Biopython code that builds the backbone (N, CA, C, O; Angstrom):
import numpy as np
from Bio.PDB.StructureBuilder import StructureBuilder

atoms = [
    (1, "MET", "N", (82.950, 68.012, 43.397)),
    (1, "MET", "CA", (83.264, 69.331, 43.910)),
    (1, "MET", "C", (82.857, 70.343, 42.839)),
    (1, "MET", "O", (83.220, 70.204, 41.671)),
    (2, "ASP", "N", (82.105, 71.354, 43.250)),
    (2, "ASP", "CA", (81.651, 72.342, 42.275)),
    (2, "ASP", "C", (82.725, 73.391, 42.009)),
    (2, "ASP", "O", (83.734, 73.468, 42.711)),
    (3, "SER", "N", (82.484, 74.187, 40.987)),
    (3, "SER", "CA", (83.456, 75.207, 40.579)),
    (3, "SER", "C", (83.705, 76.231, 41.680)),
    (3, "SER", "O", (84.841, 76.658, 41.883)),
    (4, "GLY", "N", (82.646, 76.630, 42.395)),
    (4, "GLY", "CA", (82.792, 77.601, 43.481)),
    (4, "GLY", "C", (83.679, 77.082, 44.592)),
    (4, "GLY", "O", (84.521, 77.813, 45.115)),
    (5, "GLN", "N", (83.494, 75.827, 44.952)),
    (5, "GLN", "CA", (84.321, 75.213, 46.000)),
    (5, "GLN", "C", (85.773, 75.128, 45.551)),
    (5, "GLN", "O", (86.688, 75.399, 46.328)),
    (6, "ASN", "N", (85.979, 74.753, 44.296)),
    (6, "ASN", "CA", (87.332, 74.672, 43.753)),
    (6, "ASN", "C", (88.000, 76.044, 43.755)),
    (6, "ASN", "O", (89.177, 76.163, 44.094)),
    (7, "ASP", "N", (87.251, 77.076, 43.376)),
    (7, "ASP", "CA", (87.786, 78.441, 43.399)),
    (7, "ASP", "C", (88.177, 78.843, 44.814)),
    (7, "ASP", "O", (89.246, 79.420, 45.019)),
    (8, "ARG", "N", (87.326, 78.547, 45.793)),
    (8, "ARG", "CA", (87.636, 78.876, 47.188)),
    (8, "ARG", "C", (88.894, 78.150, 47.651)),
    (8, "ARG", "O", (89.728, 78.723, 48.352)),
    (9, "ASN", "N", (89.024, 76.897, 47.258)),
    (9, "ASN", "CA", (90.222, 76.135, 47.634)),
    (9, "ASN", "C", (91.477, 76.760, 47.034)),
    (9, "ASN", "O", (92.502, 76.868, 47.707)),
    (10, "GLN", "N", (91.399, 77.168, 45.777)),
    (10, "GLN", "CA", (92.550, 77.793, 45.130)),
    (10, "GLN", "C", (92.895, 79.119, 45.800)),
    (10, "GLN", "O", (94.069, 79.418, 46.020)),
    (11, "ILE", "N", (91.884, 79.906, 46.121)),
    (11, "ILE", "CA", (92.108, 81.185, 46.797)),
    (11, "ILE", "C", (92.727, 80.947, 48.167)),
    (11, "ILE", "O", (93.684, 81.623, 48.546)),
    (12, "ARG", "N", (92.183, 79.988, 48.907)),
    (12, "ARG", "CA", (92.701, 79.659, 50.236)),
    (12, "ARG", "C", (94.181, 79.275, 50.166)),
    (12, "ARG", "O", (94.988, 79.746, 50.968)),
    (13, "GLU", "N", (94.529, 78.423, 49.210)),
    (13, "GLU", "CA", (95.919, 78.000, 49.077)),
    (13, "GLU", "C", (96.824, 79.160, 48.689)),
    (13, "GLU", "O", (97.945, 79.266, 49.185)),
    (14, "ARG", "N", (96.351, 80.022, 47.814)),
    (14, "ARG", "CA", (97.164, 81.178, 47.392)),
    (14, "ARG", "C", (97.398, 82.136, 48.559)),
    (14, "ARG", "O", (98.501, 82.657, 48.724)),
    (15, "ILE", "N", (96.371, 82.366, 49.363)),
    (15, "ILE", "CA", (96.536, 83.242, 50.528)),
    (15, "ILE", "C", (97.518, 82.621, 51.512)),
    (15, "ILE", "O", (98.352, 83.326, 52.081)),
    (16, "ARG", "N", (97.430, 81.318, 51.718)),
    (16, "ARG", "CA", (98.390, 80.643, 52.607)),
    (16, "ARG", "C", (99.813, 80.777, 52.081)),
    (16, "ARG", "O", (100.749, 80.976, 52.856)),
    (17, "GLU", "N", (99.977, 80.667, 50.760)),
    (17, "GLU", "CA", (101.300, 80.856, 50.161)),
    (17, "GLU", "C", (101.807, 82.276, 50.414)),
    (17, "GLU", "O", (102.979, 82.471, 50.738)),
    (18, "LEU", "N", (100.925, 83.265, 50.266)),
    (18, "LEU", "CA", (101.315, 84.654, 50.511)),
    (18, "LEU", "C", (101.734, 84.861, 51.961)),
    (18, "LEU", "O", (102.714, 85.552, 52.237)),
    (19, "ILE", "N", (100.991, 84.262, 52.884)),
    (19, "ILE", "CA", (101.332, 84.371, 54.304)),
    (19, "ILE", "C", (102.708, 83.762, 54.561)),
    (19, "ILE", "O", (103.533, 84.360, 55.251)),
    (20, "ASN", "N", (102.954, 82.584, 54.015)),
    (20, "ASN", "CA", (104.253, 81.933, 54.216)),
    (20, "ASN", "C", (105.390, 82.736, 53.592)),
    (20, "ASN", "O", (106.471, 82.845, 54.171)),
    (21, "THR", "N", (105.145, 83.295, 52.416)),
    (21, "THR", "CA", (106.156, 84.128, 51.761)),
    (21, "THR", "C", (106.464, 85.355, 52.605)),
    (21, "THR", "O", (107.625, 85.737, 52.752)),
    (22, "GLN", "N", (105.425, 85.974, 53.161)),
    (22, "GLN", "CA", (105.630, 87.160, 53.998)),
    (22, "GLN", "C", (106.407, 86.795, 55.256)),
    (22, "GLN", "O", (107.274, 87.554, 55.690)),
    (23, "ARG", "N", (106.108, 85.645, 55.844)),
    (23, "ARG", "CA", (106.845, 85.198, 57.039)),
    (23, "ARG", "C", (108.328, 84.995, 56.726)),
    (23, "ARG", "O", (109.198, 85.407, 57.493)),
    (24, "GLU", "N", (108.601, 84.355, 55.587)),
    (24, "GLU", "CA", (109.993, 84.141, 55.190)),
    (24, "GLU", "C", (110.698, 85.476, 54.966)),
    (24, "GLU", "O", (111.846, 85.650, 55.375)),
    (25, "PHE", "N", (110.018, 86.413, 54.320)),
    (25, "PHE", "CA", (110.590, 87.737, 54.090)),
    (25, "PHE", "C", (110.878, 88.425, 55.422)),
    (25, "PHE", "O", (111.942, 89.018, 55.601)),
    (26, "ASN", "N", (109.933, 88.345, 56.351)),
    (26, "ASN", "CA", (110.119, 88.959, 57.669)),
    (26, "ASN", "C", (111.343, 88.374, 58.380)),
    (26, "ASN", "O", (112.102, 89.104, 59.017)),
    (27, "GLU", "N", (111.528, 87.071, 58.269)),
    (27, "GLU", "CA", (112.693, 86.432, 58.888)),
    (27, "GLU", "C", (113.988, 86.968, 58.283)),
    (27, "GLU", "O", (114.954, 87.218, 59.004)),
    (28, "GLN", "N", (114.009, 87.142, 56.969)),
    (28, "GLN", "CA", (115.198, 87.679, 56.310)),
    (28, "GLN", "C", (115.456, 89.121, 56.738)),
    (28, "GLN", "O", (116.602, 89.512, 56.957)),
    (29, "VAL", "N", (114.394, 89.905, 56.856)),
    (29, "VAL", "CA", (114.538, 91.292, 57.302)),
    (29, "VAL", "C", (115.122, 91.321, 58.712)),
    (29, "VAL", "O", (116.041, 92.093, 58.984)),
    (30, "GLN", "N", (114.598, 90.488, 59.607)),
    (30, "GLN", "CA", (115.095, 90.462, 60.984)),
    (30, "GLN", "C", (116.557, 90.014, 61.047)),
    (30, "GLN", "O", (117.348, 90.556, 61.820)),
    (31, "GLN", "N", (116.902, 89.034, 60.241)),
    (31, "GLN", "CA", (118.290, 88.567, 60.223)),
    (31, "GLN", "C", (119.208, 89.688, 59.743)),
    (31, "GLN", "O", (120.253, 89.935, 60.345)),
    (32, "PHE", "N", (118.828, 90.358, 58.675)),
    (32, "PHE", "CA", (119.630, 91.467, 58.153)),
    (32, "PHE", "C", (119.731, 92.578, 59.189)),
    (32, "PHE", "O", (120.794, 93.173, 59.370)),
    (33, "ARG", "N", (118.631, 92.854, 59.861)),
    (33, "ARG", "CA", (118.600, 93.901, 60.887)),
    (33, "ARG", "C", (119.604, 93.602, 62.006)),
    (33, "ARG", "O", (120.255, 94.513, 62.517)),
    (34, "GLN", "N", (119.726, 92.342, 62.379)),
    (34, "GLN", "CA", (120.654, 91.955, 63.438)),
    (34, "GLN", "C", (122.111, 92.033, 62.991)),
    (34, "GLN", "O", (123.015, 92.195, 63.811)),
    (35, "GLU", "N", (122.328, 91.917, 61.681)),
    (35, "GLU", "CA", (123.692, 91.883, 61.161)),
    (35, "GLU", "C", (124.291, 93.261, 60.923)),
    (35, "GLU", "O", (125.511, 93.391, 60.825)),
    (36, "ILE", "N", (123.465, 94.285, 60.829)),
    (36, "ILE", "CA", (123.992, 95.607, 60.497)),
    (36, "ILE", "C", (124.122, 96.464, 61.745)),
    (36, "ILE", "O", (123.459, 96.222, 62.754)),
    (37, "GLY", "N", (124.977, 97.458, 61.665)),
    (37, "GLY", "CA", (125.195, 98.332, 62.808)),
    (37, "GLY", "C", (124.546, 99.698, 62.671)),
    (37, "GLY", "O", (124.370, 100.405, 63.663)),
    (38, "ASP", "N", (124.194, 100.071, 61.467)),
    (38, "ASP", "CA", (123.630, 101.398, 61.210)),
    (38, "ASP", "C", (122.250, 101.525, 61.862)),
    (38, "ASP", "O", (121.325, 100.790, 61.517)),
    (39, "GLN", "N", (122.120, 102.458, 62.800)),
    (39, "GLN", "CA", (120.874, 102.606, 63.563)),
    (39, "GLN", "C", (119.697, 103.058, 62.696)),
    (39, "GLN", "O", (118.565, 102.623, 62.908)),
    (40, "GLU", "N", (119.962, 103.921, 61.732)),
    (40, "GLU", "CA", (118.890, 104.368, 60.838)),
    (40, "GLU", "C", (118.363, 103.201, 60.005)),
    (40, "GLU", "O", (117.154, 103.059, 59.823)),
    (41, "MET", "N", (119.268, 102.374, 59.504)),
    (41, "MET", "CA", (118.857, 101.183, 58.744)),
    (41, "MET", "C", (118.057, 100.235, 59.637)),
    (41, "MET", "O", (117.050, 99.671, 59.208)),
    (42, "LYS", "N", (118.506, 100.064, 60.874)),
    (42, "LYS", "CA", (117.778, 99.195, 61.801)),
    (42, "LYS", "C", (116.365, 99.714, 62.035)),
    (42, "LYS", "O", (115.410, 98.938, 62.081)),
    (43, "ARG", "N", (116.237, 101.023, 62.181)),
    (43, "ARG", "CA", (114.922, 101.623, 62.402)),
    (43, "ARG", "C", (114.007, 101.378, 61.198)),
    (43, "ARG", "O", (112.841, 101.018, 61.359)),
    (44, "ILE", "N", (114.540, 101.573, 60.007)),
    (44, "ILE", "CA", (113.749, 101.365, 58.790)),
    (44, "ILE", "C", (113.359, 99.899, 58.647)),
    (44, "ILE", "O", (112.217, 99.587, 58.311)),
    (45, "LEU", "N", (114.301, 99.004, 58.901)),
    (45, "LEU", "CA", (114.001, 97.575, 58.798)),
    (45, "LEU", "C", (112.989, 97.137, 59.851)),
    (45, "LEU", "O", (112.182, 96.243, 59.598)),
    (46, "GLU", "N", (113.024, 97.752, 61.016)),
    (46, "GLU", "CA", (112.020, 97.453, 62.040)),
    (46, "GLU", "C", (110.635, 97.856, 61.544)),
    (46, "GLU", "O", (109.661, 97.133, 61.760)),
    (47, "GLU", "N", (110.546, 98.993, 60.890)),
    (47, "GLU", "CA", (109.266, 99.428, 60.324)),
    (47, "GLU", "C", (108.801, 98.467, 59.225)),
    (47, "GLU", "O", (107.617, 98.143, 59.139)),
    (48, "VAL", "N", (109.724, 98.023, 58.400)),
    (48, "VAL", "CA", (109.391, 97.042, 57.358)),
    (48, "VAL", "C", (108.866, 95.763, 58.006)),
    (48, "VAL", "O", (107.897, 95.172, 57.528)),
    (49, "SER", "N", (109.498, 95.345, 59.078)),
    (49, "SER", "CA", (109.079, 94.144, 59.791)),
    (49, "SER", "C", (107.680, 94.311, 60.386)),
    (49, "SER", "O", (106.852, 93.405, 60.299)),
    (50, "ARG", "N", (107.422, 95.468, 60.988)),
    (50, "ARG", "CA", (106.085, 95.721, 61.549)),
    (50, "ARG", "C", (105.018, 95.691, 60.453)),
    (50, "ARG", "O", (103.935, 95.138, 60.643)),
    (51, "GLN", "N", (105.333, 96.288, 59.316)),
    (51, "GLN", "CA", (104.380, 96.279, 58.208)),
    (51, "GLN", "C", (104.152, 94.853, 57.708)),
    (51, "GLN", "O", (103.034, 94.481, 57.348)),
    (52, "GLY", "N", (105.220, 94.065, 57.690)),
    (52, "GLY", "CA", (105.085, 92.662, 57.292)),
    (52, "GLY", "C", (104.171, 91.897, 58.233)),
    (52, "GLY", "O", (103.355, 91.089, 57.791)),
    (53, "GLN", "N", (104.307, 92.152, 59.539)),
    (53, "GLN", "CA", (103.418, 91.511, 60.513)),
    (53, "GLN", "C", (101.973, 91.945, 60.287)),
    (53, "GLN", "O", (101.052, 91.134, 60.388)),
    (54, "ALA", "N", (101.780, 93.215, 59.985)),
    (54, "ALA", "CA", (100.432, 93.711, 59.704)),
    (54, "ALA", "C", (99.872, 93.029, 58.457)),
    (54, "ALA", "O", (98.685, 92.703, 58.409)),
    (55, "ASN", "N", (100.711, 92.813, 57.459)),
    (55, "ASN", "CA", (100.268, 92.117, 56.251)),
    (55, "ASN", "C", (99.811, 90.700, 56.578)),
    (55, "ASN", "O", (98.786, 90.241, 56.072)),
    (56, "ILE", "N", (100.566, 90.012, 57.417)),
    (56, "ILE", "CA", (100.198, 88.649, 57.805)),
    (56, "ILE", "C", (98.851, 88.650, 58.525)),
    (56, "ILE", "O", (98.005, 87.797, 58.258)),
    (57, "GLN", "N", (98.650, 89.594, 59.429)),
    (57, "GLN", "CA", (97.378, 89.673, 60.150)),
    (57, "GLN", "C", (96.217, 89.932, 59.198)),
    (57, "GLN", "O", (95.160, 89.315, 59.327)),
    (58, "LYS", "N", (96.403, 90.832, 58.251)),
    (58, "LYS", "CA", (95.337, 91.139, 57.289)),
    (58, "LYS", "C", (95.035, 89.936, 56.406)),
    (58, "LYS", "O", (93.872, 89.624, 56.155)),
    (59, "LEU", "N", (96.076, 89.264, 55.937)),
    (59, "LEU", "CA", (95.867, 88.082, 55.107)),
    (59, "LEU", "C", (95.188, 86.969, 55.901)),
    (59, "LEU", "O", (94.345, 86.251, 55.364)),
    (60, "SER", "N", (95.545, 86.824, 57.163)),
    (60, "SER", "CA", (94.911, 85.806, 58.006)),
    (60, "SER", "C", (93.429, 86.107, 58.207)),
    (60, "SER", "O", (92.596, 85.202, 58.176)),
    (61, "ARG", "N", (93.105, 87.387, 58.414)),
    (61, "ARG", "CA", (91.690, 87.763, 58.539)),
    (61, "ARG", "C", (90.947, 87.503, 57.239)),
    (61, "ARG", "O", (89.818, 87.012, 57.246)),
    (62, "LEU", "N", (91.585, 87.835, 56.127)),
    (62, "LEU", "CA", (90.970, 87.583, 54.827)),
    (62, "LEU", "C", (90.699, 86.096, 54.651)),
    (62, "LEU", "O", (89.631, 85.702, 54.183)),
    (63, "LEU", "N", (91.656, 85.289, 55.021)),
    (63, "LEU", "CA", (91.498, 83.840, 54.930)),
    (63, "LEU", "C", (90.324, 83.377, 55.779)),
    (63, "LEU", "O", (89.514, 82.565, 55.332)),
    (64, "ALA", "N", (90.229, 83.885, 56.989)),
    (64, "ALA", "CA", (89.152, 83.482, 57.895)),
    (64, "ALA", "C", (87.790, 83.959, 57.406)),
    (64, "ALA", "O", (86.814, 83.211, 57.459)),
    (65, "VAL", "N", (87.720, 85.188, 56.935)),
    (65, "VAL", "CA", (86.431, 85.776, 56.564)),
    (65, "VAL", "C", (85.932, 85.269, 55.221)),
    (65, "VAL", "O", (84.748, 84.966, 55.076)),
    (66, "LYS", "N", (86.803, 85.173, 54.254)),
    (66, "LYS", "CA", (86.369, 84.894, 52.889)),
    (66, "LYS", "C", (86.484, 83.437, 52.472)),
    (66, "LYS", "O", (85.787, 83.009, 51.552)),
    (67, "CYS", "N", (87.325, 82.684, 53.110)),
    (67, "CYS", "CA", (87.633, 81.363, 52.570)),
    (67, "CYS", "C", (87.235, 80.193, 53.455)),
    (67, "CYS", "O", (87.217, 79.057, 52.983)),
    (68, "ILE", "N", (86.925, 80.425, 54.686)),
    (68, "ILE", "CA", (86.559, 79.323, 55.582)),
    (68, "ILE", "C", (85.041, 79.343, 55.765)),
    (68, "ILE", "O", (84.528, 79.598, 56.854)),
    (69, "VAL", "N", (84.355, 79.071, 54.684)),
    (69, "VAL", "CA", (82.885, 79.034, 54.730)),
    (69, "VAL", "C", (82.367, 77.753, 54.147)),
    (69, "VAL", "O", (81.156, 77.541, 54.100)),
]
sb = StructureBuilder()
sb.init_structure("model")
sb.init_model(0)
sb.init_chain("A")
sb.init_seg("    ")
for serial, (resi, resn, name, xyz) in enumerate(atoms, 1):
    if name == "N":
        sb.init_residue(resn, " ", resi, " ")
    sb.init_atom(name, np.array(xyz, "f"), 0.0, 1.0, " ", f" {name:<3s}", serial, name[0])
structure = sb.get_structure()
């Protein structure tokens, strides 16, 4: 395996780790959102959750475009 392939593998694994970390964070945000009653906090946490989903989509595209070659 050449150095370039090894680098791509490391990048691919790191991006997958970031995606999984973001998913776990999103789950915690959603759980917290369900537990609180403050509507303003719920609104803010919903926005955080949407941004987290956008992060996952961007990381997934990055993985597809840059690392699956």
